[in-house]
C-alpha positions, -999 to 999 in steps of 0.1 A, spaced: 522 -622 175 551 -636 151 581 -611 159 594 -621 122 567 -599 109 579 -567 129 607 -545 117 627 -536 149 635 -501 135 598 -494 138 599 -499 176 626 -471 177 603 -449 159 575 -457 181 598 -450 214 610 -418 200 574 -405 191 562 -416 225 590 -395 243 584 -365 217 548 -366 211 555 -349 180 563 -363 143 586 -335 135 607 -336 165 609 -375 162 621 -370 129 648 -348 137 659 -372 163 663 -401 141 674 -382 111 644 -390 92 618 -368 71 583 -363 87 569 -385 56 596 -413 66 582 -412 105 547 -409 90 553 -442 67 569 -458 97 543 -454 121 517 -463 94 534 -498 89 533 -501 131 498 -496 131 491 -520 105 511 -546 121 498 -543 153 462 -535 146 460 -502 167 461 -464 160 489 -460 191 489 -422 186 461 -398 179 464 -364 170 453 -338 196 457 -300 204 486 -312 226 504 -334 203 502 -372 195 485 -389 223 492 -426 228 464 -450 231 461 -476 259 478 -500 235 505 -478 232 507 -466 270 512 -505 278 538 -511 253 560 -480 262 578 -490 296 587 -525 286 595 -515 250 621 -488 265 635 -514 289 639 -538 258 658 -512 237 679 -503 267 689 -543 272 697 -542 234 722 -512 238 738 -527 266 739 -563 249 756 -546 221 781 -524 243 776 -486 253 799 -463 235 826 -453 256 818 -418 272 844 -391 270 836 -360 290 863 -339 272 845 -346 241 809 -352 244 782 -331 231 754 -345 253 724 -325 271 719 -333 304 684 -321 320 678 -318 357 648 -309 375 656 -288 408 639 -259 426 657 -226 427 677 -230 459 686 -265 452 700 -251 419 721 -223 436 734 -247 466 743 -278 443 740 -270 404 762 -235 406 792 -254 414 786 -284 393 780 -264 363 815 -248 368 830 -282 372 813 -295 340 824 -262 321 859 -272 328 860 -311 322 830 -311 294 830 -283 280 806 -291 251 781 -304 274 751 -283 282 732 -285 316 696 -278 313 677 -270 347 638 -278 346 616 -263 374 607 -296 398 577 -274 411 551 -271 382 557 -304 358 550 -336 366 582 -351 374 573 -389 375 560 -384 336 586 -366 324 612 -390 341 592 -419 326 594 -399 290 631 -395 293 630 -356 292 645 -354 325 677 -373 334 680 -366 373 652 -346 394 664 -335 428 643 -328 457 628 -340 488 604 -370 482 582 -389 504 579 -418 479 599 -432 453 584 -457 430 602 -486 424 608 -483 386 630 -453 398 663 -453 416 677 -428 438 707 -419 458 711 -394 490 724 -363 485 721 -342 517 698 -342 549 682 -308 565 659 -298 589 642 -263 601 657 -232 607 649 -199 614 660 -167 595 653 -131 602 668 -95 591 701 -85 608 691 -61 639 656 -81 644 647 -76 682 649 -116 684 684 -118 671 696 -112 708 683 -137 723 667 -176 720 634 -174 701 605 -191 720 572 -208 709 551 -175 721 575 -155 697 564 -179 667 531 -169 676 536 -134 679 555 -123 652 541 -129 613 558 -158 596 572 -165 559 577 -197 546 580 -214 510 551 -234 500 550 -248 463 513 -260 464 487 -266 491 456 -286 495 439 -269 466 468 -286 443 463 -319 458 490 -318 486 488 -343 515 508 -335 547 531 -313 525 536 -337 495 520 -340 460 518 -371 447 521 -379 407 523 -413 392 536 -424 426 564 -401 433 557 -379 462 574 -345 460 578 -322 487 553 -289 483 557 -272 518 592 -266 525 587 -267 562 576 -288 590 538 -274 592 528 -299 618 557 -293 642 554 -256 640 515 -255 645 522 -280 677 547 -257 690 529 -227 689 494 -242 698 464 -233 712 476 -198 692 478 -208 653 507 -191 635 501 -162 613 517 -167 577 518 -132 564 538 -144 535 538 -181 517 560 -176 482 567 -202 459 602 -189 450 628 -193 480 655 -168 466 629 -139 474 629 -142 508 660 -123 518 647 -88 502 612 -96 517 629 -102 556 653 -71 553 622 -47 550 600 -62 579 600 -84 613 586 -115 596 604 -146 607 610 -171 582 609 -207 585 634 -224 559 654 -255 553 685 -252 575 708 -254 542 687 -223 529 692 -204 559 727 -209 561 731 -199 522 711 -166 532 732 -161 560 765 -164 540 753 -144 510 729 -119 522 737 -113 558 705 -126 574 704 -137 608 698 -173 616 685 -190 648 675 -223 661 638 -232 663 625 -234 699 609 -273 688 620 -304 669 613 -304 635 615 -334 606 648 -341 591 643 -341 554 666 -362 533 673 -343 497 676 -372 469 686 -373 432 659 -396 416 662 -413 379 647 -440 357 662 -473 365 666 -478 325 693 -453 327 714 -472 357 739 -488 329 744 -456 309 777 -445 310 772 -407 304 741 -408 329 765 -427 355 794 -400 350 766 -372 359 753 -391 392 789 -398 405 796 -360 401 766 -350 423 779 -359 455 808 -338 455 791 -309 451 766 -309 481 764 -282 506 785 -289 536 
């Protein structure tokens, strides 16, 4: 195809429609009317000989041709922006929204203090937190709807960049005054007492060995090392009285029972400090998990994005 026949502004329109899947929202982002967006899309369809997007109940769905075009086109637009020079980023005056995906306890551990810092240093920014447990993280990162995803990942595809934030293992938590609080916990105790753990999806949702893979990004679904626990209590199977999807519900559930909770060590420390729970070491060695920040590599040289990434390590739990 002769590139001279394509108005490069149409490619910007394509990119925004692909991200928004809605002509009205695309028009608002580009400061264009819906009719102007429709006209631009029509010109691009005619030039490429493809519908590119098809209306559906879920919005404008991309055709196979559009899906093939999207990633290299976004990368090319990013390169053009870099070649022309990025606008200097001034935290004190920027009005940018930052979108981070994280589960509930990581939001408390990391983003609570980060939000306070941003309020002081970048008062006009907005920090939007999306749940990392019920959305297609990889797809949202691909579309630019999430800036950074924070979590434990078994695999990170090469189109994404990442950095480690902190490491954690498993620990035990129980109510203050629990019968086991005065002595070391044994594997037999873990088989005898009912257990509580945080599970964000099991095999019925496609989890394999505690991880759910979406578009190559494998995120943690069970927030404990099930294999190590089952090996330690064999030949008896541990009894999970409760598997909950929200970790911040754990303290109230423990305070009213003799259940033992198997939790990430960073979360157990948080509950000990804020909720008065008793924590103990497990009587077996569990895996060491690394909490990472993941972002799309096309944002590597975005000054605002780099500013946010550079902040994160300063607020990791100790």
